[in-house]
Short mmCIF file of the C-alpha atoms (twelve columns), coordinates in Angstrom:
data_MODEL
# 
_entry.id   MODEL 
# 
loop_
_atom_site.group_PDB 
_atom_site.id 
_atom_site.type_symbol 
_atom_site.label_atom_id 
_atom_site.label_alt_id 
_atom_site.label_comp_id 
_atom_site.label_asym_id 
_atom_site.label_seq_id 
_atom_site.Cartn_x 
_atom_site.Cartn_y 
_atom_site.Cartn_z 
_atom_site.pdbx_PDB_model_num 
ATOM 1   C CA . MET A 1   54.649 161.626 -4.320  1 
ATOM 2   C CA . PRO A 2   57.267 159.622 -6.258  1 
ATOM 3   C CA . LYS A 3   56.428 158.718 -9.842  1 
ATOM 4   C CA . LYS A 4   55.724 155.097 -10.517 1 
ATOM 5   C CA . ASN A 5   58.945 153.317 -11.490 1 
ATOM 6   C CA . ASP A 6   61.123 156.185 -10.215 1 
ATOM 7   C CA . PRO A 7   63.783 154.390 -8.124  1 
ATOM 8   C CA . PHE A 8   65.557 157.618 -7.157  1 
ATOM 9   C CA . ALA A 9   62.401 159.202 -5.696  1 
ATOM 10  C CA . ALA A 10  61.455 155.976 -3.898  1 
ATOM 11  C CA . LEU A 11  64.922 155.620 -2.365  1 
ATOM 12  C CA . MET A 12  64.999 159.312 -1.404  1 
ATOM 13  C CA . THR A 13  61.759 158.849 0.525   1 
ATOM 14  C CA . VAL A 14  63.372 156.080 2.557   1 
ATOM 15  C CA . ALA A 15  66.711 157.875 2.973   1 
ATOM 16  C CA . GLN A 16  65.125 161.118 4.174   1 
ATOM 17  C CA . ASP A 17  63.614 159.318 7.156   1 
ATOM 18  C CA . GLN A 18  66.981 157.738 7.963   1 
ATOM 19  C CA . GLN A 19  69.316 160.753 7.818   1 
ATOM 20  C CA . GLY A 20  70.395 159.826 4.288   1 
ATOM 21  C CA . TYR A 21  71.177 156.164 5.056   1 
ATOM 22  C CA . PHE A 22  69.611 153.092 3.493   1 
ATOM 23  C CA . THR A 23  70.216 149.367 3.217   1 
ATOM 24  C CA . THR A 24  70.899 147.193 0.197   1 
ATOM 25  C CA . LYS A 25  67.455 145.647 0.541   1 
ATOM 26  C CA . GLN A 26  65.804 149.100 0.659   1 
ATOM 27  C CA . ALA A 27  67.631 150.099 -2.543  1 
ATOM 28  C CA . ILE A 28  66.449 146.920 -4.257  1 
ATOM 29  C CA . GLU A 29  62.862 147.505 -3.073  1 
ATOM 30  C CA . ALA A 30  63.077 151.054 -4.465  1 
ATOM 31  C CA . GLY A 31  63.952 149.645 -7.891  1 
ATOM 32  C CA . TYR A 32  67.780 149.586 -8.044  1 
ATOM 33  C CA . ALA A 33  69.091 146.270 -9.333  1 
ATOM 34  C CA . ASP A 34  71.635 144.670 -7.005  1 
ATOM 35  C CA . ASN A 35  74.356 144.767 -9.672  1 
ATOM 36  C CA . THR A 36  74.075 148.584 -10.027 1 
ATOM 37  C CA . HIS A 37  75.065 149.386 -6.435  1 
ATOM 38  C CA . PRO A 38  78.848 149.384 -7.109  1 
ATOM 39  C CA . TYR A 39  78.225 151.762 -10.025 1 
ATOM 40  C CA . HIS A 40  76.416 154.276 -7.808  1 
ATOM 41  C CA . VAL A 41  79.238 154.140 -5.259  1 
ATOM 42  C CA . HIS A 42  81.900 154.582 -7.972  1 
ATOM 43  C CA . ALA A 43  79.937 157.421 -9.614  1 
ATOM 44  C CA . GLY A 44  79.769 159.245 -6.281  1 
ATOM 45  C CA . ASN A 45  75.983 159.006 -5.890  1 
ATOM 46  C CA . TRP A 46  76.175 156.781 -2.831  1 
ATOM 47  C CA . GLU A 47  78.725 156.292 -0.072  1 
ATOM 48  C CA . ARG A 48  79.279 152.758 1.176   1 
ATOM 49  C CA . VAL A 49  79.327 152.816 4.982   1 
ATOM 50  C CA . CYS A 50  79.731 149.103 5.597   1 
ATOM 51  C CA . ARG A 51  78.444 145.853 4.142   1 
ATOM 52  C CA . GLY A 52  74.797 146.365 3.206   1 
ATOM 53  C CA . ILE A 53  74.556 150.011 4.320   1 
ATOM 54  C CA . TYR A 54  74.883 153.094 2.122   1 
ATOM 55  C CA . ARG A 55  74.316 156.826 2.396   1 
ATOM 56  C CA . MET A 56  73.184 159.327 -0.235  1 
ATOM 57  C CA . ALA A 57  76.319 161.321 -1.053  1 
ATOM 58  C CA . HIS A 58  74.554 164.663 -1.494  1 
ATOM 59  C CA . PHE A 59  72.866 164.615 1.930   1 
ATOM 60  C CA . PRO A 60  74.345 166.988 4.510   1 
ATOM 61  C CA . PRO A 61  76.243 165.232 7.293   1 
ATOM 62  C CA . PRO A 62  73.841 164.076 10.005  1 
ATOM 63  C CA . GLU A 63  74.087 165.821 13.364  1 
ATOM 64  C CA . ASP A 64  74.178 162.414 15.047  1 
ATOM 65  C CA . GLY A 65  77.205 161.144 13.139  1 
ATOM 66  C CA . GLU A 66  76.845 157.549 12.022  1 
ATOM 67  C CA . MET A 67  74.354 156.523 14.721  1 
ATOM 68  C CA . MET A 68  71.650 155.839 12.119  1 
ATOM 69  C CA . ALA A 69  74.054 153.646 10.147  1 
ATOM 70  C CA . TRP A 70  74.788 151.556 13.239  1 
ATOM 71  C CA . LEU A 71  71.091 151.362 14.044  1 
ATOM 72  C CA . LEU A 72  70.504 149.982 10.525  1 
ATOM 73  C CA . TRP A 73  73.444 147.605 11.066  1 
ATOM 74  C CA . SER A 74  71.475 146.089 13.970  1 
ATOM 75  C CA . ARG A 75  68.544 145.046 11.794  1 
ATOM 76  C CA . GLY A 76  67.137 141.563 12.228  1 
ATOM 77  C CA . ARG A 77  65.906 139.064 9.672   1 
ATOM 78  C CA . ASP A 78  62.808 141.192 9.158   1 
ATOM 79  C CA . GLU A 79  65.104 144.101 8.171   1 
ATOM 80  C CA . LYS A 80  63.968 146.190 11.160  1 
ATOM 81  C CA . PRO A 81  66.605 147.569 13.541  1 
ATOM 82  C CA . VAL A 82  66.550 145.895 16.956  1 
ATOM 83  C CA . ALA A 83  68.962 148.195 18.825  1 
ATOM 84  C CA . ALA A 84  68.344 151.339 20.832  1 
ATOM 85  C CA . MET A 85  70.918 154.007 21.615  1 
ATOM 86  C CA . SER A 86  71.739 153.596 25.295  1 
ATOM 87  C CA . HIS A 87  74.033 154.520 28.163  1 
ATOM 88  C CA . GLN A 88  76.163 157.644 27.504  1 
ATOM 89  C CA . THR A 89  74.970 157.855 23.909  1 
ATOM 90  C CA . ALA A 90  71.302 158.138 24.943  1 
ATOM 91  C CA . LEU A 91  72.111 160.737 27.581  1 
ATOM 92  C CA . SER A 92  74.087 162.778 25.048  1 
ATOM 93  C CA . LEU A 93  71.134 162.692 22.612  1 
ATOM 94  C CA . PHE A 94  68.877 164.037 25.344  1 
ATOM 95  C CA . GLU A 95  71.583 166.600 26.187  1 
ATOM 96  C CA . LEU A 96  71.706 165.413 29.792  1 
ATOM 97  C CA . GLY A 97  75.146 165.906 31.241  1 
ATOM 98  C CA . ASP A 98  78.265 166.601 29.266  1 
ATOM 99  C CA . PHE A 99  78.576 163.157 27.729  1 
ATOM 100 C CA . ASN A 100 80.391 162.938 24.424  1 
ATOM 101 C CA . PRO A 101 81.170 159.235 24.085  1 
ATOM 102 C CA . ALA A 102 83.913 158.215 21.682  1 
ATOM 103 C CA . LYS A 103 81.890 155.141 20.714  1 
ATOM 104 C CA . VAL A 104 78.173 154.610 20.075  1 
ATOM 105 C CA . HIS A 105 76.565 152.638 22.914  1 
ATOM 106 C CA . MET A 106 73.630 150.483 21.797  1 
ATOM 107 C CA . SER A 107 71.486 147.997 23.676  1 
ATOM 108 C CA . VAL A 108 70.398 144.945 21.718  1 
ATOM 109 C CA . PRO A 109 68.271 141.926 22.705  1 
ATOM 110 C CA . LYS A 110 70.145 139.093 24.410  1 
ATOM 111 C CA . THR A 111 69.411 136.907 21.368  1 
ATOM 112 C CA . PHE A 112 71.002 139.400 18.913  1 
ATOM 113 C CA . ARG A 113 73.418 137.761 16.446  1 
ATOM 114 C CA . ARG A 114 75.351 139.096 13.447  1 
ATOM 115 C CA . ASN A 115 77.628 137.233 11.062  1 
ATOM 116 C CA . SER A 116 79.844 140.290 10.737  1 
ATOM 117 C CA . PRO A 117 81.985 141.594 13.602  1 
ATOM 118 C CA . THR A 118 80.753 144.486 15.724  1 
ATOM 119 C CA . PRO A 119 81.959 147.784 14.218  1 
ATOM 120 C CA . LYS A 120 84.864 149.353 16.121  1 
ATOM 121 C CA . ALA A 121 82.777 152.513 16.650  1 
ATOM 122 C CA . VAL A 122 80.073 150.573 18.534  1 
ATOM 123 C CA . VAL A 123 79.792 149.172 22.070  1 
ATOM 124 C CA . LEU A 124 77.007 146.592 22.337  1 
ATOM 125 C CA . HIS A 125 75.122 146.010 25.569  1 
ATOM 126 C CA . ARG A 126 72.744 143.072 25.817  1 
ATOM 127 C CA . ALA A 127 69.483 143.893 27.541  1 
ATOM 128 C CA . THR A 128 65.757 143.373 27.489  1 
ATOM 129 C CA . LEU A 129 64.073 146.722 26.884  1 
ATOM 130 C CA . ALA A 130 60.386 147.264 27.546  1 
ATOM 131 C CA . PRO A 131 58.531 149.399 24.976  1 
ATOM 132 C CA . THR A 132 58.038 152.046 27.683  1 
ATOM 133 C CA . GLU A 133 61.829 152.323 28.138  1 
ATOM 134 C CA . VAL A 134 62.529 153.516 24.584  1 
ATOM 135 C CA . THR A 135 61.405 156.402 22.430  1 
ATOM 136 C CA . ARG A 136 62.093 157.735 18.942  1 
ATOM 137 C CA . LEU A 137 64.318 160.804 18.781  1 
ATOM 138 C CA . ARG A 138 65.455 162.296 15.430  1 
ATOM 139 C CA . GLY A 139 64.565 158.984 13.775  1 
ATOM 140 C CA . LEU A 140 66.671 156.940 16.215  1 
ATOM 141 C CA . MET A 141 65.403 154.456 18.785  1 
ATOM 142 C CA . VAL A 142 66.772 155.737 22.099  1 
ATOM 143 C CA . CYS A 143 66.526 154.532 25.682  1 
ATOM 144 C CA . ARG A 144 64.618 157.006 27.830  1 
ATOM 145 C CA . PRO A 145 66.770 158.997 30.280  1 
ATOM 146 C CA . LEU A 146 65.850 156.991 33.394  1 
ATOM 147 C CA . ARG A 147 66.733 153.705 31.693  1 
ATOM 148 C CA . ALA A 148 69.969 155.190 30.288  1 
ATOM 149 C CA . LEU A 149 70.994 156.422 33.747  1 
ATOM 150 C CA . SER A 150 70.165 153.046 35.261  1 
ATOM 151 C CA . ASP A 151 72.231 151.241 32.613  1 
ATOM 152 C CA . LEU A 152 75.091 153.675 33.036  1 
ATOM 153 C CA . ALA A 153 75.005 153.243 36.835  1 
ATOM 154 C CA . SER A 154 75.469 149.494 36.415  1 
ATOM 155 C CA . THR A 155 78.539 149.948 34.217  1 
ATOM 156 C CA . ASN A 156 80.005 153.278 35.373  1 
ATOM 157 C CA . PRO A 157 78.771 154.659 38.737  1 
ATOM 158 C CA . ASP A 158 81.245 157.568 38.621  1 
ATOM 159 C CA . ALA A 159 79.663 158.875 35.416  1 
ATOM 160 C CA . VAL A 160 76.204 158.920 37.032  1 
ATOM 161 C CA . ALA A 161 77.477 160.892 40.031  1 
ATOM 162 C CA . LYS A 162 79.060 163.372 37.618  1 
ATOM 163 C CA . ALA A 163 75.756 163.704 35.702  1 
ATOM 164 C CA . ARG A 164 73.811 164.292 38.927  1 
ATOM 165 C CA . ARG A 165 76.171 167.077 39.970  1 
ATOM 166 C CA . LEU A 166 75.911 168.714 36.552  1 
ATOM 167 C CA . ILE A 167 72.099 168.518 36.509  1 
ATOM 168 C CA . LYS A 168 71.906 170.019 40.008  1 
ATOM 169 C CA . ARG A 169 74.170 172.899 38.950  1 
ATOM 170 C CA . LYS A 170 72.192 173.616 35.774  1 
ATOM 171 C CA . ALA A 171 68.668 173.423 37.227  1 
ATOM 172 C CA . PRO A 172 67.451 176.468 39.169  1 
ATOM 173 C CA . ALA A 173 66.697 175.712 42.843  1 
ATOM 174 C CA . GLY A 174 62.979 176.451 42.418  1 
ATOM 175 C CA . ALA A 175 62.721 174.046 39.493  1 
ATOM 176 C CA . ARG A 176 64.352 171.240 41.503  1 
ATOM 177 C CA . GLU A 177 61.993 171.818 44.432  1 
ATOM 178 C CA . SER A 178 58.978 172.075 42.125  1 
ATOM 179 C CA . ALA A 179 59.950 168.853 40.331  1 
ATOM 180 C CA . GLY A 180 60.331 167.092 43.675  1 
ATOM 181 C CA . ARG A 181 56.881 168.242 44.857  1 
ATOM 182 C CA . SER A 182 55.331 167.295 41.508  1 
ATOM 183 C CA . GLN A 183 56.796 163.785 41.658  1 
ATOM 184 C CA . SER A 184 55.650 163.250 45.247  1 
ATOM 185 C CA . ARG A 185 52.059 164.186 44.289  1 
ATOM 186 C CA . HIS A 186 51.972 161.576 41.520  1 
ATOM 187 C CA . VAL A 187 53.416 158.703 43.548  1 
ATOM 188 C CA . GLY A 188 50.672 156.234 44.314  1 
ATOM 189 C CA . SER A 189 48.072 158.084 42.197  1 
# 
């Protein structure tokens, strides 16, 4: 438990849940005055990712690259991220297919607005996502595989056909047949 008035411990608690990333507002809430942020960047304690988003310099590199940073970039007025990793990015997180997208694909609400331009590393898709279509994976909000495949099919049908072929090759014949029987039993239940 962080000591009372220990900004470092309070910020570490937040950063640990976000792969080392945090926002300006989270640093202020932890007890760091706004005017000390440039000092911590210059001293090498923090790395500035983009306007309003930092990363603890001593954290190991996250396995998901900067996905958490871009998720934090999508935060709304309430400071909560509104995006979910989608399309090829979601499928790569679930290790379905051999997707390794050069850019991070995120779905945001149709009403999403930012004053800053979209980062070059991000492709935004506007969509309405039901709570049942997303899940939390390694701290990231991610579209579930069926939704990601559906979204991908609408933008890139060739990629979906490629994923189907790969899944069929990887899954043993008995597992495919068993999965098919299992699904047919649950339809209409």
